[in-house]
N, C-alpha and C positions, 0 to 999 in steps of 0.2 A: 210801753216798756222798751228800753233799749233793746236792739236786736243784733246779733253778730252778722255783719255784711257778708254775703255770699256771692263767690266770684267764680267764673269756669273760663278755663284758660286750655284752646286746643294749642296741639302742636307744642306740649309743654315737657317732655323728655330731655330737652337738652336746647344749647345756645338760649336765646333772647325769651323763648317761651317759659324755660325753667326758671331764668332770673326774674322772670315776671311773677311767676307762681311764687316763688321763694320770698320776693320782698313785698308781695301782697299777703302772705301769710303773715310775714314779719311786721305789717300794720295792722294785724288783727282780725284779718278777714279770713273766713272759713273757705279754702280754695279747693276747687275741684279740677284736676286736670285730666287731660285725653291725651292718651298715647295710643300708637298701631300695636305697639311689641309690649307683653306682658312684663318679661324680664326688666326690661329697660326701663319700663314706666316703675316698676317696685324699686328699682335702683335709684331713681330718681326722688321718689317718695322718699327712700331713706336718707338720702343726702338732702333733702329740704327740712327733714326732721333733724339731722344731725346737725345742721346750720342756725336752725331758728327754734328747736325744740318744739316746733307745732307738727301736728299730724297733717297732711292734705290727704284728700280722698281722689282715690285713682278712678277711671274709667276707661276700658279698652275698646278700641273700635278703628276700622280702617273708614277714614274721613272721605277718601276718593269713593267710597260707597255709599250710595244714599239709603241703602238699609243700615249702615254702619251709621250714619248721622242720625236717622231715626232711633236706632237703639240707644245712643247718648242722648238724645233728648227724653226718651222713655224712662230710662234709667234714672235721669236727674229729677224728673218728675215725681217719680214713685217716692224720693228721698228728701226732698226740698220744695218749700211753697212759696219761695222767693229767689229772686236772682238779680243780685244788684249791680255786677260787673260782668258782662259777656266780653272775653278777649278772643277773637277770632284771629289766630295766629298762625294755623296748620297751613304749610304749603311746600312748594317744590320745584324744581327745573327739571326737565326731562329733555336729553340732548336727542333722541331719538323718540318718534311717534310712538305713543302706547296708548291704550285705552282700559276704561276702568271695567269693574265688573258690570257696570250697567251700559258698555259699549260706547261711554264718551270718553272723548279725548282727555288724557289723564291730567293735564295742567289746568284744563278748563275746571274738570271734575273736583280736583282737589282744591285749587285756588281759588275758584269762584263759586261752584254750585254748593260745595261745604258751607261757606259763609250765608250763601242766600238760604239754604234749607233750614240750617240749625237756627239761625236766627230767627226765623219765622215760625219752627216749631217752639222757641222758648218765649216768643213774642208777648203771648198772654200773660205769662210769668213775670216778664220785665216790666209791663204795663202795670201789675198789681203790686209790684215793688217799688215802684216811682216813689221819689227820684233813682233813675236807674242808666246804667251807661253801656253803650255798646261800642267796643275798641275794634276797629278793624286795620289789620297791620297790610300796608301796600308796601308801594317801593317808589323811589324816583325813577325806575326803570319805566314806569308808565309813561313818562315825557317821550320814550320812543315807540309807545304800542298806539295802535289804532284799531278799531273794531271792525274785523273782518265781517260785516254781516251778511254776506253770502256763503260763509265758510268759517264761521266761529271756531269749527274744531279742526283747523288745517288738514281737511281731507286731502288736499292737493298744495304739495309744496312746502311741506311741513319744515319749519325753522324753529329751534328750542327757545331761541332768544324772542323771537318775534311772538311766540306763544305765551312765554313768560311776560312780556310787556304788555301784551295784550289783558292777561289775566289782571296784573296789578292794575291798570285802567279801570277794570270792570270792578276791580274794588273799590275803587273810589266813586264809580257811577253809583253802584249799589249803596255805598256808605250815603250819598247824598239824597238819592230816593227814599232810602229808608228815614232820614233825618226830615225828609218832607212829609212823609205818610205819619210820623211821629210827633208832629208839631203840635204843641199844646199836651202833650201826654205826660210830660215829665221824663221822658226816657231819651236820651240822646245819643247821636250816632255821630263819630267821627273817624277818619282815617289818618295814617301816619307813614312816613318814612323812616326806618330806624338806623339807616345808615348802612356801609358796606361793612358786614360784620364778620368775624371769624367765627364759622359754624359750621357743621357738617352739609351747609348747603350744596347741593349739586354733587356732592361726593358719591352719589348712588348711580353714577353713570359710566362706571369703568374707569381704568386705571389713566388712561390720556385725560378726560374730564377733571375726574378726582384730582390728579396731579397738578392740573393747570390750576384748577381752583384754590388748592392749598397754596400753591407758588402766589397768586395773587393776593391771598388772605394775609400771607407774613409778609408780603410787603406793603399792603395799603389799609388792610382791615382793622376796624376798632374793635375792641374786645365784646363779648356778649354782654357784660353789665353796662357798659356805655351804651349799647345800641339797645337795652330793654329801658332806658330812661323814660323815652317818650309816651312806650306804652304805660309804664308805672304812673307817670305825670296826668295821662288821660284818664286812667282809671281812679286815682284818689285825689288829684289837686282840686281845692273847693273852688278857685279862681275859673274853672272850667266846667263846673256843675251844670250849668246852663247853656254851654256854646253846644252847638250842634251844625252838622252839616260843613264842616272845616276840614281842611289839610294840613297837619302838622309835621314840621321837621325840628329837630333839637328842641323839643317841648315850646316851638313857637307856630302858631298860625301863619301859613303861607299860601300863596296861590299855586294850585297845582297846574299843571298844562290845559291850555284851552279846551282840548278835547275831553278833559275830566270835568268840565264845568258846564258841559252840554245837557240841561236838564230833559230835553228831548231824548236824547240818547238815553240816559239813565232809565226813564220810563219806558222806554223799548228794550232795554236790556232786562226791566225786570218782568215784563212780558214774556220774552222769548223764555227768560230762567224758569217762568212757571211751567212753560210748555216742555221744559225738557225735565221737568220731574217724571220719575219713572214707575212710582208706586201709585195706587189709585187712592191712596188715601191722601186726602188733600191737606195743604198748610191751613192754619187757622184763618178764618175769614178776616179778623182783623188786621193780619199781615199780609194778604192777599190782594187788597182791596184799598183803594185810598178813603180815607174816611170823609163822610159826607160833608 
């Protein structure tokens, strides 16, 4: 019997996340969105309902907190037995060094660890729903990134752009290692660059940074509708249903930077990320270890 596909989109209260959620709902999916602020999330639900006539389901959590990520996975599992599309979209830029509730540098906690933990917690559901897709929003900023293996959290010499670029490089390495581990499972994993998009990105850093970003966006940025197109493509297009471990720009597979193609680095990042989980409750074994 045909089922209604279920998708989960993080960072979905504005920008490309909201557009992605709206368009997946328009295409007949049951969409679950994750937002940090209850009022803003409710407003997003109302906007999507007005635009599409479709109800989307909200979950509220701060994804920079591992407890928040676990609460999303638990709430989702209580309501749904399948997950056809997971869009890891939540992210941010922090001009000054901040730490999460877990004591982890905020860029790393939100932009990388939330992807890693949420995906692993939902991996059994994704496997059971195969064919299924994981879509990881990265950025061409990864081309300027390098893994600071001796100081991933920038405890020395913090630089906001360097931390951001490293996190976007980590998104691709994670996506590629996930694809390797899921080979033959019917679950795909791909990463993408949405473009330089006019969103609320970086507006959380005070008047100077917010004003600078707003100016740059007015001059050069594309719309959220344009920026969301590659996420929507990877979530829905039949021609990429079996494509995995690739990086997409403008809905086309392209080569990421050489450092993003290093599978030894991808495996190393996975192992380090496992060690950075602060809760004693483990991620599912199917996600934490390579298949035999």
